[in-house]
One Martini backbone bead per residue (centre of mass of N, CA, C, O) as a GRO file, in nm:
protein
  107
    1MET     BB    1  -1.777   1.681  -7.307
    2SER     BB    2  -1.651   1.820  -7.046
    3LEU     BB    3  -1.699   1.929  -6.697
    4TYR     BB    4  -1.761   2.182  -6.477
    5ARG     BB    5  -1.841   2.178  -6.111
    6PHE     BB    6  -1.952   2.434  -5.915
    7LYS     BB    7  -1.966   2.457  -5.556
    8SER     BB    8  -2.215   2.563  -5.306
    9ARG     BB    9  -2.418   2.674  -5.031
   10GLU     BB   10  -2.521   2.950  -5.170
   11THR     BB   11  -2.540   2.822  -5.448
   12GLY     BB   12  -2.567   2.699  -5.721
   13ASP     BB   13  -2.459   2.524  -5.965
   14LEU     BB   14  -2.171   2.564  -6.185
   15VAL     BB   15  -2.164   2.504  -6.528
   16MET     BB   16  -1.877   2.414  -6.738
   17LEU     BB   17  -1.690   2.395  -6.981
   18ALA     BB   18  -1.376   2.290  -6.981
   19PRO     BB   19  -1.227   2.536  -7.117
   20ASP     BB   20  -1.346   2.749  -6.924
   21GLY     BB   21  -1.283   2.633  -6.645
   22LYS     BB   22  -0.975   2.610  -6.693
   23ARG     BB   23  -0.916   2.911  -6.748
   24ILE     BB   24  -1.008   3.012  -6.477
   25LEU     BB   25  -0.815   2.842  -6.306
   26ASP     BB   26  -0.557   2.948  -6.432
   27VAL     BB   27  -0.589   3.244  -6.349
   28LEU     BB   28  -0.603   3.139  -6.033
   29GLY     BB   29  -0.381   2.903  -5.989
   30LYS     BB   30  -0.540   2.640  -6.029
   31GLU     BB   31  -0.606   2.308  -6.022
   32PRO     BB   32  -0.807   2.156  -6.270
   33ALA     BB   33  -0.820   1.851  -6.186
   34GLY     BB   34  -0.878   1.807  -5.919
   35PRO     BB   35  -0.971   1.883  -5.647
   36GLY     BB   36  -1.116   2.201  -5.524
   37ILE     BB   37  -1.056   2.530  -5.361
   38ILE     BB   38  -1.223   2.835  -5.251
   39GLN     BB   39  -1.175   3.065  -5.029
   40PRO     BB   40  -1.297   3.351  -4.905
   41ALA     BB   41  -1.011   3.493  -4.877
   42GLU     BB   42  -0.963   3.455  -5.206
   43MET     BB   43  -1.196   3.602  -5.370
   44ALA     BB   44  -1.105   3.894  -5.428
   45ALA     BB   45  -0.852   3.813  -5.589
   46ALA     BB   46  -1.002   3.641  -5.800
   47VAL     BB   47  -1.174   3.867  -5.920
   48GLN     BB   48  -0.943   4.043  -5.999
   49ALA     BB   49  -0.800   3.848  -6.185
   50LEU     BB   50  -1.037   3.818  -6.390
   51ARG     BB   51  -1.055   4.121  -6.467
   52ASP     BB   52  -0.767   4.152  -6.566
   53ALA     BB   53  -0.780   3.924  -6.785
   54ALA     BB   54  -1.009   4.054  -6.949
   55ARG     BB   55  -0.871   4.323  -7.007
   56ALA     BB   56  -0.626   4.203  -7.159
   57GLU     BB   57  -0.790   4.057  -7.377
   58GLU     BB   58  -0.923   4.319  -7.492
   59GLU     BB   59  -0.654   4.462  -7.564
   60ASP     BB   60  -0.547   4.239  -7.761
   61ARG     BB   61  -0.781   4.241  -7.952
   62GLN     BB   62  -0.764   4.535  -8.038
   63ARG     BB   63  -0.472   4.519  -8.148
   64GLN     BB   64  -0.543   4.307  -8.374
   65ILE     BB   65  -0.743   4.487  -8.520
   66GLU     BB   66  -0.552   4.725  -8.578
   67GLU     BB   67  -0.338   4.566  -8.734
   68ALA     BB   68  -0.521   4.457  -8.957
   69ARG     BB   69  -0.615   4.734  -9.068
   70ALA     BB   70  -0.329   4.845  -9.125
   71LYS     BB   71  -0.290   4.592  -9.344
   72GLY     BB   72  -0.581   4.536  -9.486
   73GLU     BB   73  -0.726   4.336  -9.307
   74VAL     BB   74  -0.914   4.113  -9.166
   75PRO     BB   75  -1.045   4.094  -8.880
   76PRO     BB   76  -1.064   3.906  -8.624
   77ASP     BB   77  -1.249   3.626  -8.498
   78PHE     BB   78  -1.402   3.600  -8.188
   79ASP     BB   79  -1.474   3.471  -7.909
   80ILE     BB   80  -1.595   3.464  -7.625
   81PRO     BB   81  -1.531   3.646  -7.367
   82LEU     BB   82  -1.419   3.635  -7.048
   83ARG     BB   83  -1.606   3.835  -6.928
   84VAL     BB   84  -1.859   3.658  -6.991
   85ARG     BB   85  -1.768   3.374  -6.891
   86SER     BB   86  -1.699   3.489  -6.580
   87ALA     BB   87  -1.953   3.621  -6.455
   88PRO     BB   88  -2.089   3.381  -6.298
   89PHE     BB   89  -1.833   3.331  -6.117
   90ILE     BB   90  -1.816   3.603  -5.986
   91GLU     BB   91  -2.091   3.598  -5.856
   92MET     BB   92  -2.029   3.349  -5.682
   93LEU     BB   93  -1.792   3.469  -5.529
   94GLU     BB   94  -1.939   3.706  -5.404
   95ARG     BB   95  -2.160   3.548  -5.253
   96CYS     BB   96  -1.963   3.356  -5.091
   97ARG     BB   97  -1.809   3.582  -4.943
   98ALA     BB   98  -2.052   3.697  -4.795
   99ALA     BB   99  -2.121   3.395  -4.666
  100ASP     BB  100  -1.865   3.235  -4.593
  101VAL     BB  101  -1.805   3.035  -4.853
  102GLU     BB  102  -1.710   2.785  -5.047
  103VAL     BB  103  -1.552   2.663  -5.345
  104VAL     BB  104  -1.603   2.367  -5.545
  105TRP     BB  105  -1.431   2.095  -5.723
  106GLY     BB  106  -1.422   1.754  -5.795
  107VAL     BB  107  -1.646   1.614  -5.566
   0.00000   0.00000   0.00000
């Protein structure tokens, strides 16, 4: 399985499995094929976009659970949520924004 390696001068490399890295980049509207860059000026909006996507995912999951219970069905079993998967990336973005350095991938 392929990986995404996000790099910055402020933090160590952040390595993610391809599905998780691609999902994060999709949320951010970035081209996952890379190489790519997130500039410090983009980072606050990127963090907010990830948090909004995680909240929407959690609301959708809760709705699916409630619908299944209402039908007397077994609620679906979900994978690890975006909120958890994106936490290290959000931390990286916040640290890089504070240090005014970019995050790159595919280079």
